C-alpha positions as CSV (number, residue, x, y, z in Angstrom):
1,M,4.2,25.7,-16.9
2,T,2.7,23.9,-13.9
3,Q,3.3,20.1,-14.1
4,S,0.2,17.9,-14.1
5,V,-0.3,15.7,-11.1
6,Q,-0.7,12.8,-13.6
7,D,2.8,13.3,-15.0
8,A,4.2,13.7,-11.5
9,A,2.6,10.5,-10.3
10,V,3.9,8.6,-13.3
11,S,7.4,9.9,-12.6
12,V,7.2,8.1,-9.3
13,L,6.2,4.9,-11.0
14,L,9.0,5.2,-13.5
15,T,11.7,5.7,-10.8
16,A,13.5,2.4,-10.2
17,D,16.0,3.2,-7.4
18,P,14.3,2.6,-4.1
19,A,15.7,5.7,-2.2
20,A,15.1,7.9,-5.3
21,K,11.5,6.6,-5.6
22,A,10.8,7.3,-2.0
23,A,12.3,10.8,-2.3
24,R,10.4,11.5,-5.5
25,A,7.1,10.4,-3.8
26,R,7.7,12.8,-0.9
27,E,8.6,15.6,-3.3
28,I,5.4,15.1,-5.4
29,A,3.2,14.9,-2.2
30,S,4.7,18.2,-1.0
31,A,4.1,19.8,-4.4
32,W,0.5,18.6,-4.5
33,R,-0.2,20.0,-1.1
34,S,1.3,23.3,-2.0
35,G,-0.7,23.7,-5.1
36,A,2.2,23.4,-7.5
37,L,0.6,20.5,-9.4
38,S,-2.7,20.6,-11.3
39,H,-5.1,18.0,-12.6
40,A,-4.9,17.9,-16.4
41,P,-8.4,17.0,-17.8
42,D,-7.0,16.2,-21.2
43,W,-4.3,13.8,-20.0
44,D,-4.1,10.7,-22.2
45,G,-4.4,8.3,-19.3
46,T,-1.3,6.3,-20.0
47,V,-0.1,4.4,-16.9
48,P,2.8,2.0,-17.0
49,E,1.6,-1.6,-16.6
50,R,4.4,-2.2,-14.1
51,P,6.5,0.3,-12.2
52,A,10.2,0.5,-12.7
53,R,12.1,-1.8,-10.4
54,P,15.8,-2.1,-9.3
55,E,17.9,-5.1,-10.1
56,R,17.7,-6.1,-6.5
57,P,16.0,-7.6,-4.6
58,H,15.8,-10.8,-6.7
59,L,12.1,-11.8,-7.0
60,V,11.3,-15.4,-6.2
61,P,8.1,-17.4,-5.4
62,P,6.7,-16.5,-2.0
63,A,7.7,-19.9,-0.5
64,R,11.4,-19.2,-1.2
65,V,11.5,-15.8,0.6
66,P,13.8,-16.2,3.7
67,R,12.2,-16.7,7.1
68,R,14.4,-16.7,10.2
69,R,13.8,-16.6,13.9
70,L,13.7,-13.2,15.5
71,N,16.1,-14.1,18.3
72,S,19.0,-13.4,15.9
73,E,20.0,-10.1,14.2
74,A,19.8,-11.8,10.8
75,G,16.3,-12.9,11.6
76,R,15.2,-9.4,12.5
77,A,16.8,-8.1,9.4
78,A,14.9,-10.6,7.3
79,L,11.6,-9.5,8.8
80,L,12.4,-5.8,8.3
81,H,13.5,-6.5,4.7
82,A,10.1,-8.1,4.0
83,V,8.5,-5.0,5.5
84,A,10.6,-2.7,3.4
85,H,9.6,-4.6,0.3
86,I,5.9,-4.2,1.2
87,E,6.4,-0.4,1.8
88,F,8.4,0.0,-1.5
89,N,5.5,-1.7,-3.4
90,A,3.0,0.4,-1.4
91,I,4.5,3.6,-2.7
92,D,3.7,2.5,-6.3
93,L,0.3,1.2,-5.3
94,A,-0.7,4.6,-3.9
95,F,0.6,6.6,-6.9
96,D,-0.9,4.1,-9.3
97,M,-4.2,4.4,-7.5
98,A,-4.1,8.2,-7.9
99,V,-3.1,8.4,-11.5
100,R,-4.9,5.3,-12.8
101,F,-8.2,6.1,-11.2
102,G,-8.1,9.8,-10.5
103,G,-10.2,10.4,-13.6
104,A,-12.8,7.7,-12.9
105,P,-16.3,8.7,-13.9
106,E,-17.5,8.1,-10.4
107,L,-15.5,11.1,-9.3
108,D,-16.8,14.6,-9.9
109,E,-14.3,17.5,-9.6
110,A,-14.5,17.9,-5.9
111,A,-14.3,14.2,-5.3
112,R,-11.3,13.9,-7.7
113,Q,-9.4,16.5,-5.7
114,A,-10.1,14.7,-2.5
115,F,-9.3,11.3,-4.0
116,L,-5.9,12.5,-5.3
117,T,-5.1,14.2,-2.0
118,D,-5.9,10.9,-0.1
119,W,-3.9,8.6,-2.2
120,I,-0.9,10.9,-2.8
121,G,-0.9,11.4,1.0
122,V,-0.9,7.6,1.4
123,G,2.0,7.4,-1.0
124,D,3.9,10.0,1.1
125,D,3.3,7.9,4.2
126,E,4.5,4.8,2.5
127,A,7.7,6.5,1.3
128,R,8.4,7.7,4.8
129,H,7.8,4.2,6.1
130,F,10.2,2.8,3.6
131,A,12.9,5.2,4.6
132,M,12.4,4.4,8.3
133,V,12.7,0.7,7.7
134,S,15.7,1.2,5.3
135,D,17.5,3.2,7.9
136,R,16.9,0.5,10.5
137,L,18.2,-2.2,8.1
138,S,21.3,-0.2,7.7
139,E,21.8,-0.1,11.4
140,L,21.5,-3.9,11.4
141,G,24.2,-4.2,8.7
142,T,22.1,-4.9,5.7
143,A,20.1,-3.0,3.0
144,Y,17.0,-3.3,1.0
145,G,17.8,-5.6,-1.9
146,D,20.2,-7.8,0.0
147,L,17.6,-10.6,0.4
148,D,15.2,-12.2,-1.9
149,A,11.6,-11.0,-2.1
150,H,8.4,-11.9,-4.0
151,D,6.1,-10.0,-6.4
152,G,2.8,-11.2,-4.9
153,L,1.6,-7.8,-3.8
154,W,2.0,-6.1,-7.2
155,S,0.5,-9.1,-9.0
156,A,-2.6,-9.0,-6.8
157,A,-3.0,-5.3,-7.4
158,M,-2.6,-5.6,-11.1
159,A,-5.5,-8.1,-11.2
160,T,-7.6,-5.0,-10.5
161,S,-6.2,-2.5,-13.0
162,D,-9.4,-2.3,-14.9
163,D,-11.8,-1.1,-12.1
164,I,-11.6,1.4,-9.4
165,A,-13.9,-0.6,-7.1
166,A,-11.9,-3.7,-7.5
167,R,-8.6,-1.9,-6.8
168,L,-10.1,-0.3,-3.6
169,A,-11.5,-3.7,-2.5
170,I,-8.2,-5.6,-2.9
171,A,-5.4,-3.1,-2.3
172,P,-6.4,-1.3,0.9
173,L,-9.3,-3.5,2.1
174,V,-7.6,-6.9,1.7
175,L,-3.8,-6.4,1.4
176,E,-3.4,-3.4,3.8
177,A,-6.0,-4.7,6.2
178,R,-4.0,-7.9,6.4
179,G,-1.2,-5.7,7.8
180,L,-3.4,-4.6,10.6
181,D,-4.0,-8.2,11.4
182,V,-0.4,-9.4,11.6
183,T,1.7,-6.4,12.6
184,P,0.8,-6.4,16.3
185,G,2.2,-9.9,16.6
186,M,5.4,-8.8,14.8
187,I,5.7,-5.9,17.2
188,E,5.4,-8.2,20.2
189,R,7.9,-10.7,18.8
190,L,10.5,-7.9,18.2
191,Q,9.9,-6.6,21.7
192,S,10.4,-10.1,23.1
193,A,13.7,-10.3,21.2
194,G,14.8,-7.0,22.8
195,D,14.6,-5.0,19.5
196,Q,12.5,-2.0,20.7
197,A,13.9,0.2,17.9
198,S,12.4,-2.0,15.2
199,A,9.2,-2.5,17.2
200,D,8.8,1.3,17.4
201,I,9.1,1.7,13.7
202,L,6.4,-1.0,13.1
203,T,4.2,0.7,15.6
204,V,4.3,3.9,13.6
205,I,3.5,2.0,10.4
206,Y,0.7,0.1,12.1
207,N,-1.0,3.2,13.4
208,E,-0.8,5.1,10.1
209,E,-2.0,2.1,8.0
210,I,-5.3,2.3,9.8
211,S,-6.0,5.6,8.0
212,H,-5.1,4.0,4.7
213,V,-7.6,1.2,5.2
214,A,-10.1,3.8,6.2
215,A,-9.5,5.7,3.0
216,G,-10.1,2.5,1.0
217,R,-13.4,2.0,2.7
218,R,-14.5,5.6,2.3
219,W,-13.8,5.6,-1.4
220,L,-15.4,2.2,-2.0
221,D,-18.5,3.5,-0.3
222,H,-18.4,6.6,-2.6
223,V,-17.9,4.5,-5.8
224,C,-20.7,2.1,-4.8
225,A,-23.1,5.0,-4.0
226,H,-22.4,6.4,-7.5
227,R,-23.1,3.0,-9.0
228,G,-26.1,2.2,-6.9
229,Q,-24.4,-0.8,-5.3
230,N,-24.2,-2.1,-1.7
231,P,-20.6,-1.8,-0.6
232,R,-20.5,-4.9,1.5
233,E,-22.0,-7.1,-1.2
234,T,-19.7,-5.5,-3.8
235,F,-16.7,-6.2,-1.6
236,H,-17.7,-9.8,-1.1
237,R,-18.1,-10.3,-4.9
238,L,-14.9,-8.6,-5.8
239,V,-12.8,-10.5,-3.3
240,R,-14.2,-13.8,-4.6
241,E,-13.6,-12.8,-8.2
242,R,-10.3,-11.0,-7.9
243,F,-8.5,-12.5,-4.9
244,P,-8.7,-16.3,-5.1
245,G,-6.6,-16.8,-2.0
246,G,-9.4,-15.3,0.1
247,L,-9.1,-13.8,3.5
248,K,-7.1,-15.4,6.3
249,L,-7.3,-15.7,10.1
250,P,-6.5,-14.3,12.5
251,V,-8.1,-10.8,12.1
252,N,-7.6,-7.8,14.2
253,A,-11.2,-6.8,14.7
254,L,-10.5,-3.7,16.8
255,A,-8.1,-2.2,14.3
256,R,-10.4,-3.1,11.4
257,A,-13.3,-1.5,13.2
258,E,-11.3,1.7,13.7
259,A,-10.6,1.7,10.0
260,G,-14.4,1.4,9.3
261,L,-14.4,-2.3,8.5
262,E,-17.2,-3.6,10.7
263,A,-17.3,-7.4,11.3
264,D,-20.1,-8.2,8.9
265,F,-18.1,-6.4,6.1
266,Y,-15.6,-9.3,5.9
267,E,-16.6,-12.2,8.2
268,A,-18.4,-14.1,5.4
269,L,-15.1,-14.2,3.5
270,L,-13.1,-15.9,6.3
271,P,-12.4,-19.6,6.3
């Protein structure tokens, strides 16, 4: 019997071990692309409130996450550990998006297939990114889980678990878009520190995250069109309602524009 894409996506969420989660995500993405998975219209819709997590890293308040200068190997490892934690969470965010909202009433059958393809593909990218960063951490003598991390990314996403538009607004269009803002500076700092290998990995991630933000904008537009809403006004409202921290400066206007986020889409939300 062909496994449903919903059950397959949930299996990613229920995998705790980081390397196994990444491998499972890539396996499911390959199976979906090959047609080995099918959408089950009678699926009961049960999604775990929180994905399975390993015992490490230890989760602490954001202010307690280690920050070190990049002129030391330990400092570069701390930066990459933070990136690995983001990518690890992003695997779950993508598969949660697919399974939690793949049956949303705003999606007809054709749109549902495209939506699942987009977000399972994003999850595949995030799993590959996590593996790349994990391998680099190993080269620097450490591993994901060796340092503390925080749970802010998942907490912010779960504030949107009730509404596809809210999830699209906050996860790709606030959280991932923030990565477009800050990653070029991280790449420059790593290059200045002589760590071109780490800089190259972040460059791959940065370039591919543009398409993830673009997918968020495309699907928010689709949902808003179905609801008869203005996407920009809806985005502004949802950010103010669901993301109390608001947007931050600086912004990477060029990368955001490439992802379909024109300036008037977000400028009113900046400090």
